[in-house]
N, C-alpha and C positions, 0 to 999 in steps of 0.2 A: 707675267703680269707685272707692270711697273708700279712702284709705290711712290706716292707724292708726299712730300713733307707737309705736315699740317701743324699750325701753331696751336699752343694750349688754349688760347682764347677762343679759337674757331671751334674747338671740340667742346669746351666746357659751356659755351653759350647755349647751344641747342639742348644740352643735358639739363641746364638750369631751367630752361623754358619748359622742358618736358616735366620736370619735377613740380613746377608751379601749376601746371595744367591738370595733374592727376592728384587724387586724394592721398594724403600722407598717412596711410594705414600700414604701419610697418609690421611685418611678420604675420599678416592676415592669412597667409596661405594661398592667396589668389595669385598664382604664378603664371606667367606666359607659357604657352606650350613649348616654345624654344627660346628661353630667356637669354638675353645678351648683356654683357657688361662692357662698357666702353672705357678703355684706359687711355689717358693722354700722356704725352711726353713732350719734350722740347722739340723733338724732330718728327714724330709720327703718331698715328692712332692705330690700334689693332682691336680685333673682335675676339671675345672668349665666351664660349657657351657655359651656362651654369645657372642655378636658381638665384634670383635677385628680388629685392623689394621694389616698390614703385619709385624710390629715390635712386635706384641703380646700385644699391649696396648688395653685395653677395649675401645670400642666406645659407645657414648651415642647419640641416635637418638631422637632429640626433636620432640614433637608432632606438632610443628609449621612448620615442613618441608613441603613446598607446594606440593612436589612430592607425599606425602603420604596422602594428604587431598582430599577427594571426597565430592562434594556437590550434593544434590539431590533436585529437585523442589518438593514442597509439593503438595498434591492433590488440595488444594485451589488455589495455584499459577497456576497450569495447567488449572484448570477450568476457572480462570480469563483470561488466554491467549486465550482459546477457545472462550469465550464469547466476548472478544474484537474483534477477527477476524470476528465473525458473525455479531456483531453490526456495525462494520465499513463497511462490505460488504452491509448490508441492507441500511445504510445511504447513501452510494455512489449510490446504485441503485435508491433510492428515488430522488437523485439529477439528475440522468440520465433521469428519467421520467419528472422531472420539465423542463429540458433542451429541451426535445422533445416537450412538450406542448408549451413552449415559441417559439420554432421554427415554430410550426404549426400556432401560432397566427400571425406570420408575413406573412403567405400565405393568400392573400386576398380572400374573398368570394365576393358575389354579393353586400354586404352592406359595407359602409364605416366604418372603425374601427381604432382608434388610434394605436392599437397594430400592424397594418400593417407597422408602421414606427419604431418598437422597435429595429430593427437591423441596423438602419441608424446611421452611425457615420460621423460627420462633422469635417474636419481638421480646428480646431478653434485656431488661433494664433499658428500654428505649432504643435498643440496637438490634436489627434483624441478624440472627446468627443461624447457621445450619444446625439442625437437630443433633446430628452426630457429634458436634463439638461440645454439647452440653449434656449428653446422655449416652449411655451404652445400650446398644440394640443387639438382641440375640434372637435365635429361633429355637425355642424349646421343642417344637414339633412342626409338622408340615403345614399346620393350619393356623398357627399363631405366632405373634411377635411379642417380645418382652422388652419394655423400655425402662431403664433404670437411670433417672436423672442424677447428676452429681449434686445438684441443689434441689432438695425436695420441695422447696417453695415454688418451683416452676412446674410442678405436676399438673395443676389445673390449666395453666397456660399452654402446655404441650398438648394436653387432651383437647382443648378447644381448637387449637391450630390443626390437628389431625382431622377433626370433624369438618372444619371449614374447607379442607383440601379436597373433599368429595372423592375419596379414593375407593369408596364402596366397602369400607371396613368399619368395624365398630370398636372404638377404644373404651377400656374400662379402667378406672382409677380406683385403687384400693387404699390410697394414702401412702403407699410405699413405692409401688411401681405401676406402670400402665401396661395392661395386656391388650393386645390388638388381635381380634379374631378375624381371620380371613375366610369368608364364606365361599363355598363353591361358586364358580361362575355359571350364570345361566346362559342359554343360547343367545338371548338378546344382548346381554352384557358383553359377551364375547365379540359380537358384531360391532358394538359401540367402541370397544377397545381396539378392534381392528381398524376402524376409521381413524381413531386417534393415532395409531401407529403409521398409517398412510400419510396423515398430515405431517407428522414429525419427519418422515422420510422426505417428503416434498420440501419441507423447510431446509433440510440438509442439502438437497439438490440446488435449491435457490442460492444458498450460501456458496456452493462450489461454482455455480455459473457467475456469480458476482466476483469471485476470486479470479476466474478466467478473464472476465471483462477488464478488471483492473490491471492484469498483467499485459493484456493487449494494448491498453492505454499507455503503459510504460514503454512498450516497443514502439508505438507511434511517436512518442516523445523523442526517442533516440533517432527515429527517421527524420523528424523535423530539425534535429540538431546535426543532420547530415552524417550521423554515425552508422546508420543502417540504410540500406537501399529498400525500395518497395518490395523487391523480390525476397530480401532477407526477412522482412516483416511477415510476408505471406508464408514463408517456410516455417518460421518460428511459431506463427499462429496455428499452422496445421499440426505441428508437433504438440503444441499446448492443448489442442482439441483432443488428441489421442490420450493425453494424460487425464484430461477432464472426463472422457468417456470411461476410463478405467475406474475412476473414483465414483462415477455414477453407478457402475456395475457393483461396486462394493456396497453402496447403499441399498441397492436392490437385493443383494444377497442377505444382508443382516435384517432387512425388512421381512423377507420371506421366512427367515429363521424365527423371527419374533412372532409372526402370524401363526406359524406351526405350533409354537409354544402355547399361544392363546387358544387354539382349537383342540389342544390335547386335553382329554378329560381324565 
């Protein structure tokens, strides 16, 4: 292919005309698909591929341009996120079981037990505090509780709070201590308490279902971030359901145990 000499004026005139006809928006990023830079010399013109602006000047795209930077999570980071979600779900389910057990303890059976008063809160100097934090509670026998407050001025307030709690017990204040007599449970009262236990158990199951739901939402978020595939999420959700079922069985077990205590005469 023969090259013909071209004068500088012949090359620069079309370039100046092109520059005048196009908007002078330098560095706007609007690059031709196959940009061309025209170089002139005293003897010839040549073509060179490369990014240019509308005035024909070469553009340099730095590697630090954030629009061109893509970050990807490593396998280790993804595994760590999955493990964190699983561990947090199990930890929360354990706490849900503990809460159910604590609530069951407050439901009295036929014997006196200090745990019957675990949920009693007394308005002490304008602040609700747990009864156990302001008084010592003991069981002198199988049918009574003895409450000895550290501050005797709170005796009447404690007595009033126990009555309002509707525990089916009768507190007696002698000016020094409070004695709580635990009467035998009637058949009707046992049935009422069994319903209370069933409701507390269902509350615990609802809490565990909510924990499972939140964990699955966390998996879905990883899928949207392209860190997990749809199959990954399905497998993890199936594993989480197995864990959920195990904790549901734990609640059923402690509920059955509590109901047996209630029915024991």
